VEXDREN-2710 file (C-alpha; in Angstrom, 1 decimal):
% VEXDREN-2710
k/r/px/py/pz
1/UNK/-9.5/-29.7/-46.2
2/UNK/-8.5/-26.2/-45.7
3/UNK/-11.2/-23.5/-45.4
4/UNK/-10.5/-19.9/-46.8
5/UNK/-12.6/-16.9/-46.5
6/UNK/-12.3/-14.0/-48.8
7/UNK/-13.4/-10.5/-47.9
8/UNK/-13.0/-7.0/-49.5
9/UNK/-12.2/-8.3/-53.0
10/UNK/-14.1/-7.0/-55.9
11/UNK/-16.4/-9.4/-57.8
12/UNK/-14.1/-10.1/-60.8
13/UNK/-10.9/-10.8/-58.4
14/UNK/-13.1/-12.7/-55.9
15/UNK/-14.7/-15.0/-58.6
16/UNK/-11.3/-15.8/-60.2
17/UNK/-9.5/-16.5/-57.0
18/UNK/-12.3/-18.4/-55.4
19/UNK/-12.6/-20.6/-58.2
20/UNK/-8.7/-21.3/-58.7
21/UNK/-8.4/-22.0/-54.9
22/UNK/-11.5/-24.4/-55.4
23/UNK/-9.9/-26.2/-58.2
24/UNK/-6.8/-26.8/-56.0
25/UNK/-9.1/-28.4/-53.3
26/UNK/-9.7/-25.5/-50.9
27/UNK/-13.2/-24.9/-49.5
28/UNK/-13.7/-21.2/-50.4
29/UNK/-16.4/-18.7/-49.6
30/UNK/-16.4/-14.9/-49.7
31/UNK/-18.3/-11.8/-48.5
32/UNK/-19.0/-8.9/-50.8
33/UNK/-21.4/-6.1/-51.6
34/UNK/-23.2/-5.3/-54.7
35/UNK/-21.7/-8.1/-57.1
36/UNK/-23.2/-7.7/-60.5
37/UNK/-23.0/-9.7/-63.8
38/UNK/-21.1/-11.1/-65.4
39/UNK/-19.3/-12.0/-62.1
40/UNK/-22.3/-12.7/-60.0
41/UNK/-23.3/-15.3/-62.6
42/UNK/-19.7/-16.8/-63.0
43/UNK/-19.7/-17.1/-59.0
44/UNK/-22.9/-19.0/-59.1
45/UNK/-21.7/-21.2/-62.1
46/UNK/-18.5/-22.2/-60.2
47/UNK/-20.3/-23.2/-57.0
48/UNK/-18.8/-20.5/-54.9
49/UNK/-20.6/-19.6/-51.7
50/UNK/-21.2/-15.7/-51.9
51/UNK/-22.3/-14.1/-48.5
52/UNK/-24.1/-10.8/-49.2
53/UNK/-22.7/-8.0/-47.0
54/UNK/-20.2/-8.0/-44.1
55/UNK/-21.0/-9.8/-40.8
56/UNK/-18.7/-10.8/-38.1
57/UNK/-20.6/-14.2/-37.8
58/UNK/-19.1/-15.0/-41.2
59/UNK/-15.6/-15.5/-39.5
60/UNK/-16.2/-19.0/-38.2
61/UNK/-14.0/-21.1/-36.1
62/UNK/-13.0/-23.5/-38.9
63/UNK/-11.1/-21.0/-41.1
64/UNK/-7.6/-21.7/-41.9
65/UNK/-6.8/-18.4/-43.8
66/UNK/-8.7/-15.1/-44.7
67/UNK/-7.5/-13.3/-47.8
68/UNK/-8.1/-9.7/-47.3
69/UNK/-8.9/-7.4/-50.3
70/UNK/-8.0/-3.8/-50.9
71/UNK/-11.9/-2.7/-50.9
72/UNK/-12.0/-2.7/-46.9
73/UNK/-10.0/-1.2/-44.2
74/UNK/-10.2/-1.0/-40.4
75/UNK/-13.6/-0.9/-39.0
76/UNK/-15.0/-3.5/-41.3
77/UNK/-16.7/-5.9/-38.9
78/UNK/-15.2/-9.1/-40.6
79/UNK/-11.8/-7.7/-40.7
80/UNK/-12.1/-6.4/-37.0
81/UNK/-13.2/-10.1/-36.1
82/UNK/-10.2/-11.5/-37.9
83/UNK/-7.8/-9.4/-36.2
84/UNK/-9.2/-10.0/-32.7
85/UNK/-9.0/-13.6/-33.1
86/UNK/-5.6/-13.5/-34.8
87/UNK/-6.7/-15.7/-37.7
88/UNK/-4.1/-16.1/-40.3
89/UNK/-4.7/-13.5/-43.1
90/UNK/-2.7/-12.3/-46.2
91/UNK/-3.6/-10.0/-49.3
92/UNK/-5.0/-11.3/-52.6
93/UNK/-1.6/-11.0/-54.5
94/UNK/0.1/-12.8/-51.6
95/UNK/-2.3/-15.7/-51.8
96/UNK/-1.8/-15.9/-55.8
97/UNK/1.9/-15.8/-55.4
98/UNK/2.1/-18.4/-52.7
99/UNK/-0.4/-21.0/-54.1
100/UNK/0.5/-20.7/-57.8
101/UNK/3.5/-18.6/-58.9
102/UNK/6.7/-19.9/-57.1
103/UNK/7.0/-22.9/-59.4
104/UNK/5.8/-21.1/-62.5
105/UNK/7.1/-19.1/-65.3
106/UNK/5.3/-15.9/-64.5
107/UNK/4.2/-13.7/-67.5
108/UNK/2.9/-10.6/-66.2
109/UNK/1.0/-8.2/-68.1
110/UNK/1.0/-4.5/-66.8
111/UNK/0.2/-1.0/-68.0
112/UNK/-2.5/1.7/-67.6
113/UNK/-4.5/0.3/-70.4
114/UNK/-5.2/-2.9/-72.0
115/UNK/-4.0/-5.3/-69.4
116/UNK/-7.2/-7.5/-69.6
117/UNK/-7.2/-7.9/-73.3
118/UNK/-3.5/-8.5/-73.6
119/UNK/-3.5/-11.1/-70.8
120/UNK/-6.4/-13.0/-72.6
121/UNK/-4.8/-12.7/-76.1
122/UNK/-1.5/-14.1/-74.6
123/UNK/-3.3/-16.9/-72.7
124/UNK/-5.2/-17.8/-75.6
125/UNK/-2.4/-17.9/-78.0
126/UNK/-0.3/-19.9/-75.7
127/UNK/-3.2/-22.3/-75.2
128/UNK/-3.8/-22.8/-79.0
129/UNK/0.0/-23.2/-79.5
130/UNK/-0.2/-26.2/-77.1
131/UNK/1.7/-24.8/-74.3
132/UNK/-1.1/-25.5/-71.8
133/UNK/-0.6/-22.2/-69.7
134/UNK/-2.5/-21.2/-66.5
135/UNK/-4.1/-17.8/-67.0
136/UNK/-5.6/-15.2/-64.5
137/UNK/-7.3/-12.3/-65.9
138/UNK/-9.4/-9.4/-64.8
139/UNK/-12.3/-10.3/-66.9
140/UNK/-14.2/-13.1/-68.6
141/UNK/-12.1/-14.3/-71.6
142/UNK/-14.1/-15.4/-74.3
143/UNK/-11.9/-18.4/-75.5
144/UNK/-12.1/-19.7/-72.0
145/UNK/-15.6/-18.3/-71.1
146/UNK/-13.8/-17.7/-67.6
147/UNK/-11.5/-15.4/-65.8
148/UNK/-9.0/-18.2/-65.1
149/UNK/-7.4/-21.3/-66.6
150/UNK/-5.4/-23.8/-64.7
151/UNK/-3.0/-25.6/-67.1
152/UNK/-0.2/-28.3/-66.9
153/UNK/2.3/-26.1/-68.6
154/UNK/4.8/-24.1/-66.7
155/UNK/3.7/-20.6/-68.1
156/UNK/1.4/-18.5/-65.8
157/UNK/-0.1/-15.7/-67.6
158/UNK/-1.4/-13.0/-65.1
159/UNK/-2.8/-9.5/-65.3
160/UNK/-0.5/-7.1/-63.4
161/UNK/-2.7/-4.6/-61.5
162/UNK/-0.8/-1.6/-60.1
163/UNK/-3.6/-1.0/-57.5
164/UNK/-2.7/-1.4/-53.9
165/UNK/-2.8/-4.9/-52.2
166/UNK/-4.6/-4.4/-48.9
167/UNK/-5.2/-2.1/-46.0
168/UNK/-1.8/-3.4/-44.5
169/UNK/0.2/-3.3/-48.0
170/UNK/-0.1/-0.2/-49.9
171/UNK/2.2/-1.3/-52.4
172/UNK/1.2/-2.5/-56.1
173/UNK/-0.3/-6.0/-56.5
174/UNK/2.2/-6.6/-59.5
175/UNK/5.1/-6.5/-57.0
176/UNK/4.2/-9.9/-55.8
177/UNK/3.9/-11.7/-59.0
178/UNK/7.6/-12.7/-59.6
179/UNK/7.8/-11.7/-63.3
180/UNK/9.9/-13.9/-65.7
181/UNK/8.5/-12.0/-68.6
182/UNK/7.1/-8.5/-68.0
183/UNK/5.1/-6.2/-70.3
184/UNK/4.4/-2.7/-69.7
185/UNK/2.3/-1.7/-72.6
186/UNK/1.8/2.0/-71.6
187/UNK/1.9/4.2/-68.7
188/UNK/-0.1/7.2/-67.9
189/UNK/-1.4/8.8/-64.6
190/UNK/-4.1/7.0/-63.1
191/UNK/-5.5/5.8/-59.7
192/UNK/-5.5/9.3/-58.0
193/UNK/-6.9/7.6/-54.9
194/UNK/-3.7/5.7/-54.5
195/UNK/-0.8/7.6/-56.1
196/UNK/-0.6/11.2/-55.4
197/UNK/1.2/12.1/-58.6
198/UNK/2.9/10.7/-61.5
199/UNK/6.3/10.4/-59.7
200/UNK/4.7/7.9/-57.3
201/UNK/3.0/5.8/-60.1
202/UNK/6.4/5.9/-61.9
203/UNK/8.2/4.5/-59.1
204/UNK/5.7/1.6/-58.8
205/UNK/6.6/0.6/-62.3
206/UNK/10.2/1.1/-61.9
207/UNK/10.2/-1.3/-59.1
208/UNK/8.2/-3.8/-61.2
209/UNK/10.6/-3.9/-63.9
210/UNK/13.5/-4.2/-61.4
211/UNK/12.0/-7.5/-60.5
212/UNK/12.7/-9.3/-63.9
213/UNK/15.7/-11.6/-63.6
214/UNK/18.6/-11.1/-65.8
215/UNK/17.6/-14.1/-68.1
216/UNK/14.0/-12.9/-68.2
217/UNK/12.3/-10.6/-70.9
218/UNK/11.0/-7.0/-70.6
219/UNK/8.5/-6.0/-73.3
220/UNK/7.8/-2.1/-73.5
221/UNK/5.3/-0.2/-75.5
222/UNK/7.4/2.0/-77.8
223/UNK/4.5/4.4/-78.5
224/UNK/4.4/5.2/-74.7
225/UNK/7.2/7.6/-73.8
226/UNK/6.6/6.7/-70.1
227/UNK/6.8/3.0/-70.7
228/UNK/9.7/3.1/-73.3
229/UNK/11.6/5.1/-70.6
230/UNK/11.6/2.1/-68.2
231/UNK/14.2/0.3/-70.6
232/UNK/17.0/2.0/-68.6
233/UNK/15.8/0.6/-65.3
234/UNK/15.9/-3.0/-66.5
235/UNK/18.5/-5.7/-65.8
236/UNK/17.3/-8.1/-68.5
237/UNK/16.8/-8.3/-72.3
238/UNK/14.5/-5.6/-73.4
239/UNK/12.4/-5.7/-76.6
240/UNK/9.9/-2.9/-77.8
241/UNK/6.5/-3.1/-79.7
242/UNK/4.5/-0.4/-81.3
243/UNK/3.4/1.1/-84.5
244/UNK/6.5/3.2/-85.1
245/UNK/9.6/2.1/-87.1
246/UNK/11.8/2.0/-84.3
247/UNK/10.0/-0.9/-82.4
248/UNK/11.5/-4.3/-82.3
249/UNK/7.9/-5.5/-83.0
250/UNK/6.1/-3.1/-85.4
251/UNK/2.6/-3.3/-86.9
252/UNK/2.2/-1.5/-90.3
253/UNK/-0.4/-1.4/-92.9
254/UNK/-3.2/-1.2/-90.5
255/UNK/-6.7/-1.5/-92.0
256/UNK/-9.9/-1.1/-90.0
257/UNK/-12.9/-3.2/-91.0
258/UNK/-16.3/-3.8/-89.5
259/UNK/-15.0/-7.2/-88.3
260/UNK/-11.7/-6.0/-86.8
261/UNK/-8.1/-5.1/-87.8
262/UNK/-5.8/-6.4/-90.3
263/UNK/-2.1/-5.6/-90.3
264/UNK/1.4/-7.0/-90.9
265/UNK/4.1/-7.4/-88.4
266/UNK/7.8/-6.9/-88.6
267/UNK/10.3/-8.1/-86.2
268/UNK/13.5/-5.9/-86.3
269/UNK/12.5/-4.5/-89.7
270/UNK/11.9/-8.1/-91.2
271/UNK/8.6/-9.5/-92.3
272/UNK/7.1/-11.7/-89.6
273/UNK/3.3/-12.4/-90.1
274/UNK/0.0/-11.1/-91.5
275/UNK/-2.5/-10.7/-88.9
276/UNK/-6.4/-10.7/-88.9
277/UNK/-7.6/-9.5/-85.3
278/UNK/-11.3/-9.7/-84.5
279/UNK/-10.9/-6.5/-82.3
280/UNK/-11.3/-2.8/-83.1
281/UNK/-8.7/-0.1/-82.8
282/UNK/-5.1/0.6/-83.1
283/UNK/-4.7/0.1/-79.3
284/UNK/-5.6/-3.4/-79.7
285/UNK/-3.2/-3.9/-82.5
286/UNK/-0.5/-2.9/-79.9
287/UNK/-2.0/-5.4/-77.4
288/UNK/-1.8/-8.2/-80.0
289/UNK/1.8/-7.1/-80.6
290/UNK/2.7/-7.9/-77.0
291/UNK/1.0/-11.2/-77.2
292/UNK/2.9/-12.0/-80.4
293/UNK/6.2/-11.1/-78.9
294/UNK/5.4/-13.5/-75.9
295/UNK/4.4/-16.1/-78.1
296/UNK/7.4/-15.9/-80.2
297/UNK/9.6/-16.1/-77.0
298/UNK/7.9/-19.2/-75.9
299/UNK/8.7/-20.9/-79.3
300/UNK/5.5/-20.6/-81.3
301/UNK/5.8/-20.0/-84.9
302/UNK/4.3/-17.1/-86.7
303/UNK/1.8/-19.3/-88.5
304/UNK/0.4/-20.6/-85.2
305/UNK/0.3/-17.3/-83.6
306/UNK/-1.6/-15.8/-86.6
307/UNK/-4.1/-18.5/-86.5
308/UNK/-4.7/-18.2/-82.9
309/UNK/-5.1/-14.4/-83.0
310/UNK/-7.8/-14.9/-85.7
311/UNK/-9.6/-17.2/-83.5
312/UNK/-9.6/-14.9/-80.5
313/UNK/-13.2/-14.5/-79.0
314/UNK/-12.6/-11.1/-77.0
315/UNK/-13.3/-10.2/-73.4
316/UNK/-16.6/-9.6/-71.9
317/UNK/-17.0/-5.7/-71.2
318/UNK/-14.3/-4.8/-73.5
319/UNK/-16.1/-3.6/-76.8
320/UNK/-18.5/-6.4/-76.3
321/UNK/-21.6/-6.3/-78.6
322/UNK/-24.4/-6.9/-76.2
323/UNK/-27.1/-7.3/-78.8
324/UNK/-28.8/-5.4/-81.6
325/UNK/-32.4/-4.3/-81.4
326/UNK/-34.5/-2.1/-83.7
327/UNK/-31.4/-1.9/-86.0
328/UNK/-29.3/-0.4/-83.0
329/UNK/-26.1/-2.1/-82.0
330/UNK/-25.3/-1.7/-78.2
331/UNK/-21.9/-2.2/-77.1
332/UNK/-20.5/-2.5/-73.5
333/UNK/-17.0/-1.2/-72.9
334/UNK/-14.9/-0.9/-69.7
335/UNK/-13.3/2.4/-70.7
336/UNK/-13.0/4.9/-67.8
337/UNK/-9.6/6.7/-68.5
338/UNK/-9.6/9.6/-71.0
339/UNK/-7.1/7.7/-73.2
340/UNK/-9.0/4.6/-73.0
341/UNK/-12.3/6.4/-74.1
342/UNK/-10.4/8.4/-77.0
343/UNK/-9.1/5.0/-78.3
344/UNK/-12.4/3.3/-77.9
345/UNK/-14.2/5.8/-79.8
346/UNK/-11.6/6.0/-82.5
347/UNK/-11.7/2.4/-83.1
348/UNK/-15.3/2.4/-83.5
349/UNK/-15.2/5.3/-85.8
350/UNK/-12.6/3.7/-88.2
351/UNK/-14.5/0.4/-88.2
352/UNK/-18.0/2.1/-89.0
353/UNK/-17.1/5.4/-90.6
354/UNK/-20.7/5.9/-92.0
355/UNK/-22.7/5.0/-88.8
356/UNK/-24.0/7.2/-86.1
357/UNK/-22.3/6.7/-82.8
358/UNK/-23.7/7.4/-79.3
359/UNK/-21.1/7.8/-76.6
360/UNK/-22.6/7.2/-73.1
361/UNK/-20.3/7.6/-70.2
362/UNK/-20.6/6.9/-66.6
363/UNK/-17.7/8.4/-64.5
364/UNK/-17.4/5.7/-62.0
365/UNK/-13.8/4.6/-61.1
366/UNK/-11.9/6.2/-58.1
367/UNK/-10.1/8.4/-60.6
368/UNK/-12.7/9.3/-63.3
369/UNK/-15.0/10.6/-60.5
370/UNK/-12.3/13.2/-59.7
371/UNK/-11.6/16.5/-61.2
372/UNK/-8.2/15.5/-62.2
373/UNK/-9.3/14.6/-65.4
374/UNK/-12.0/17.2/-66.2
375/UNK/-10.5/18.6/-69.2
376/UNK/-9.0/15.4/-70.3
377/UNK/-12.6/13.9/-70.7
378/UNK/-13.7/16.8/-72.8
379/UNK/-10.6/16.2/-75.2
380/UNK/-11.3/12.5/-75.3
381/UNK/-15.1/12.5/-76.0
382/UNK/-14.5/15.2/-78.6
383/UNK/-11.7/13.4/-80.1
384/UNK/-13.5/11.9/-83.1
385/UNK/-17.0/12.9/-84.5
386/UNK/-20.0/11.1/-82.8
387/UNK/-23.5/11.8/-83.1
388/UNK/-24.0/12.6/-79.5
389/UNK/-22.3/12.2/-76.1
390/UNK/-24.5/11.7/-73.0
391/UNK/-22.6/11.9/-69.6
392/UNK/-24.4/10.0/-66.6
393/UNK/-24.2/10.9/-63.0
394/UNK/-20.9/10.8/-61.4
395/UNK/-21.0/7.6/-59.3
396/UNK/-18.9/8.7/-56.2
397/UNK/-21.0/11.6/-55.0
398/UNK/-19.5/11.5/-51.6
399/UNK/-16.3/13.3/-52.8
400/UNK/-15.9/16.7/-51.7
401/UNK/-17.2/19.2/-54.5
402/UNK/-13.9/20.7/-55.0
403/UNK/-12.5/17.3/-55.9
404/UNK/-15.3/15.8/-57.8
405/UNK/-15.8/15.7/-61.5
406/UNK/-18.5/18.2/-62.7
407/UNK/-20.7/16.3/-65.4
408/UNK/-22.4/19.6/-66.3
409/UNK/-19.2/21.4/-66.8
410/UNK/-17.9/18.5/-68.9
411/UNK/-21.0/18.8/-71.0
412/UNK/-20.6/22.6/-71.4
413/UNK/-16.9/22.0/-72.5
414/UNK/-18.0/19.5/-75.1
415/UNK/-20.7/21.9/-76.4
416/UNK/-18.0/24.5/-76.7
417/UNK/-16.0/22.2/-78.9
418/UNK/-19.0/21.7/-81.1
419/UNK/-20.2/18.3/-79.9
420/UNK/-23.8/17.4/-79.1
421/UNK/-23.8/16.5/-75.5
422/UNK/-26.1/16.2/-72.5
423/UNK/-25.9/15.4/-68.9
424/UNK/-28.6/13.0/-67.9
425/UNK/-28.2/11.7/-64.5
426/UNK/-30.7/9.0/-64.3
427/UNK/-30.0/5.9/-66.3
428/UNK/-33.6/5.2/-67.0
429/UNK/-33.9/8.7/-68.7
430/UNK/-30.8/8.0/-70.7
431/UNK/-32.5/4.6/-71.9
432/UNK/-35.6/6.4/-72.7
433/UNK/-34.0/9.2/-74.7
434/UNK/-31.9/6.9/-76.8
435/UNK/-34.8/4.2/-77.4
436/UNK/-36.7/7.2/-78.5
437/UNK/-34.3/8.9/-80.9
438/UNK/-31.9/6.2/-82.0
439/UNK/-32.2/5.1/-85.7
440/UNK/-31.4/2.0/-87.4
441/UNK/-27.9/1.6/-87.9
442/UNK/-26.7/3.5/-85.0
443/UNK/-24.1/2.3/-82.5
444/UNK/-24.4/2.9/-78.9
445/UNK/-21.1/2.5/-76.7
446/UNK/-22.1/2.5/-73.0
447/UNK/-18.7/3.2/-71.2
448/UNK/-18.4/2.4/-67.5
449/UNK/-16.1/0.2/-65.2
450/UNK/-19.0/-1.0/-63.2
451/UNK/-22.6/-2.2/-63.3
452/UNK/-24.0/1.1/-64.9
453/UNK/-27.4/0.2/-63.4
454/UNK/-27.8/-2.4/-66.0
455/UNK/-27.9/0.1/-68.8
456/UNK/-27.1/-2.1/-71.7
457/UNK/-29.8/-4.9/-71.0
458/UNK/-32.4/-1.9/-70.3
459/UNK/-31.6/-0.2/-73.5
460/UNK/-31.9/-3.3/-75.6
461/UNK/-35.1/-4.3/-73.9
462/UNK/-36.5/-0.8/-74.6
463/UNK/-35.4/-0.9/-78.2
464/UNK/-37.1/-4.5/-78.6
465/UNK/-40.3/-2.9/-77.3
466/UNK/-40.2/0.0/-79.7
467/UNK/-39.6/-2.3/-82.5
468/UNK/-42.5/-4.7/-81.5
END
């Protein structure tokens, strides 16, 4: 049996890759710090050995391969041990490509927003349609109750991350994924810690679409100018999807309800299907359009596709209802980019026009903690009427002050736009404030791409205590 050790890979990716390799017969373990639910629970459920922290003793003589994630660099004690002993190593995307993709039909879902949901939607529709695909997604897909699926079919649906690969390879992960069908749903500036400007990010996506073979398919979001512009760099068939009349795959007649979105689909102007999607927001309609176009290319009928979408169970931490207590509904959402925040809040407001909405935002990602989006966050959080905005502490306090997002300045800008907003640094204090002031019928949307100090569970517990 081959022994594989994973280091420097974030909890989601570590859990997924470890479980997939273990299913292929490898003995897998990994080192990481601060793994939080749902991924810590998933790792335990999969029987994966998780070693807390980094220690040179974790690099044992029986290892055949070490997969090095992009969360560590030179100086990490385990990495230094691997290099000193010249143990075979590779990056995470290389491990995926070499073990799973060369013999597959790769369906790679890329873009600044919506990758996880679109990958999950596509994987589920192909599964429900009998194609038995493999799926690799950066979250827990409700229909699989997992972040991966290993099927017997040739299709492999994978989330294409534009983040860098490893300390020795600063190119985007998705450049390793051998796309036969590629999706770029949208393209905006992000990952300021990796890409110095939009030109650098645009170059990565240009290289990505250039990988699609001439008999492949490139699907581009027509509502995103930057994504649509990539059509000119393709050497394959190109189709577009969006809400406008010019898209090959167009959604129209959108209707927001408390249970999701209803809409009709046209293909090249002709009626295709009527869809009931149990997800909120126009952005999720676009995600569904990409899944519909892929499923159609894979030979599924409009009826089968519509039935599968209706049965979609969502993705954990993507507008996931964590619970309701004292009549207050608490949602967990991964939104951390200004556009994602704006779209999330717009979707909630459209679905629940008469309910008070609390928008609670933790700036946590490498980009959202930076001042580059200072003004954009104010626009996003003020874009739709909400009852109150609460901005938590900026997670990455080690950034130079000149580069770090200012939460007090963000709150001041929101107040200048007429928004009731507060900066409350301590999560416990945020919980106490909402638990004290929330009313039955209120909706709380906690937005963070990290653990957020268990905000959602703590708030539900406090609300239950109040109700009791």
